[in-house]
MITI-440373 format. One record per residue (C-alpha): y, x, z; residue in three letters. Coordinates in nm, 4 decimals, decimal comma, padded with zeros to 6 digits. Example, Ala and Ser with C-alpha at 12.3 -4.5 7.8 and 13.67 -1.06 7.14 Angstrom:
BEGIN
-00,4500 / 01,2300 / 00,7800 / ALA
-00,1060 / 01,3670 / 00,7140 / SER
// end
This chain:
BEGIN
00,9378 / 02,9467 / -00,8318 / MET
01,0076 / 02,6630 / -00,5879 / ARG
00,9518 / 02,8809 / -00,2819 / GLU
01,1553 / 03,1666 / -00,4290 / ALA
01,4489 / 02,9368 / -00,4973 / LEU
01,4430 / 02,7867 / -00,1498 / LEU
01,4110 / 03,1325 / 00,0058 / THR
01,7057 / 03,2626 / -00,1976 / ASN
01,9261 / 02,9693 / -00,0941 / LEU
01,8228 / 02,9669 / 00,2719 / LYS
02,1248 / 03,0114 / 00,4964 / GLY
02,3805 / 02,9328 / 00,2268 / PHE
02,6921 / 02,7625 / 00,3541 / SER
02,7941 / 02,4338 / 00,1897 / PRO
03,0626 / 02,6242 / -00,0055 / LEU
02,8141 / 02,8851 / -00,1283 / GLN
02,5734 / 02,6118 / -00,2309 / LEU
02,8491 / 02,4260 / -00,4166 / GLN
02,9518 / 02,7426 / -00,5997 / GLN
02,5925 / 02,8142 / -00,6983 / THR
02,5404 / 02,4599 / -00,8274 / ILE
02,8754 / 02,4527 / -01,0104 / ASP
02,8079 / 02,7897 / -01,1741 / GLU
02,4604 / 02,6790 / -01,2771 / GLY
02,5898 / 02,3593 / -01,4350 / ILE
02,8740 / 02,5430 / -01,6089 / ALA
02,6312 / 02,7952 / -01,7583 / SER
02,4499 / 02,5141 / -01,9423 / GLN
02,1267 / 02,7137 / -01,9220 / GLU
01,8245 / 02,4891 / -01,9229 / GLU
01,6460 / 02,7140 / -01,6754 / THR
01,9060 / 02,6101 / -01,4174 / ILE
01,7742 / 02,2544 / -01,4448 / LEU
01,4486 / 02,3672 / -01,2841 / VAL
01,6343 / 02,4996 / -00,9810 / GLY
01,8487 / 02,1890 / -00,9574 / LEU
01,5316 / 01,9839 / -00,9807 / GLY
01,3915 / 02,1645 / -00,6771 / VAL
01,7100 / 02,0877 / -00,4827 / LEU
01,6991 / 01,7280 / -00,6022 / PHE
01,3386 / 01,6953 / -00,4828 / GLU
01,4189 / 01,8407 / -00,1413 / GLU
01,7157 / 01,6076 / -00,0986 / TYR
01,5336 / 01,2994 / -00,2250 / TYR
01,2355 / 01,3611 / 00,0018 / ASN
01,4659 / 01,3983 / 00,3028 / SER
01,6168 / 01,0492 / 00,2655 / LEU
01,5066 / 00,7500 / 00,4676 / ASP
01,4095 / 00,4436 / 00,2645 / SER
01,7471 / 00,2685 / 00,3014 / SER
01,9479 / 00,5751 / 00,2006 / THR
01,7014 / 00,6433 / -00,0802 / LYS
01,7604 / 00,2922 / -00,2179 / GLN
02,1388 / 00,3432 / -00,2073 / GLN
02,0988 / 00,6794 / -00,3778 / PHE
01,8823 / 00,5276 / -00,6518 / LEU
02,1330 / 00,2471 / -00,7079 / GLU
02,4147 / 00,5016 / -00,7454 / LYS
02,2058 / 00,7186 / -00,9745 / LEU
02,1076 / 00,4157 / -01,1827 / SER
02,4732 / 00,3180 / -01,2246 / SER
02,5420 / 00,6595 / -01,3807 / LEU
02,2901 / 00,6047 / -01,6602 / LEU
// end
């Protein structure tokens, strides 16, 4: 599923990606959470340690 999702989104513009994410969230389907989790993992793994710490602090403040 992970590879299929990344393949399907490959080449999306920022606007297309935003629309896909917004539509997924608006649908409130739990299966969308899996796809968002894949994107979250890709983003998180791409961060350097300093940016990752800032991201985690921001995320923590939302909880």
